[in-house]
C-alpha positions, 0 to 999 in steps of 0.5 A: 482493465483486467482484474486479477484476484487471489485468495489465500483459501482458493475460494476465488481467483488464484489460490495464493498470495496477491503478490504471487499473482503480481510477480507472475504477471511481470509488471512493467513501467507501462502498467499501474498497480492498484492495491488495498488490503492489509499492510504486510500485503501492501508492503510486499506489493510496493516492493514488487512494484519498486523492483519492476519500476511499476507505478503503484497506488495503495489505499491505506486504512487507519484508525480515525478518531476525528476524520479531519486530521486534527487528532493525528490518529491516522498518521503513517510515516512518509519517506520524504518530508512534506511541510516540515513533517515526515508523516502523512494523514490517511484521513486528509492526505489520502487514503490513496497514496503513491506507494513510493511515498510511504516508509514501508520499513517504518510501518513494519515495526508498527505491525503485528504480522 
């Protein structure tokens, strides 16, 4: 497994955005992308993966009050309905999701980028 690192200040790996490195790698359907970090970066990573048809798993972070899914404090909008809901709980349904499951456009309105 080859790991590629990018930092916005150039202190490690490539000086730039993780998505710049990802685009330069030209991922294909044979590859798999694993991502964690801020939501805007993961949204951009999911977009690169979608365009290239590459599998992408994202590890989401969310405020969790109870940690067992009862409070619904960690929900994010899903693209498809599951069990009558369009939301997934980061604490019990995740925290790792197939990037195709997440409604990234809905997440944009909740962010402060």
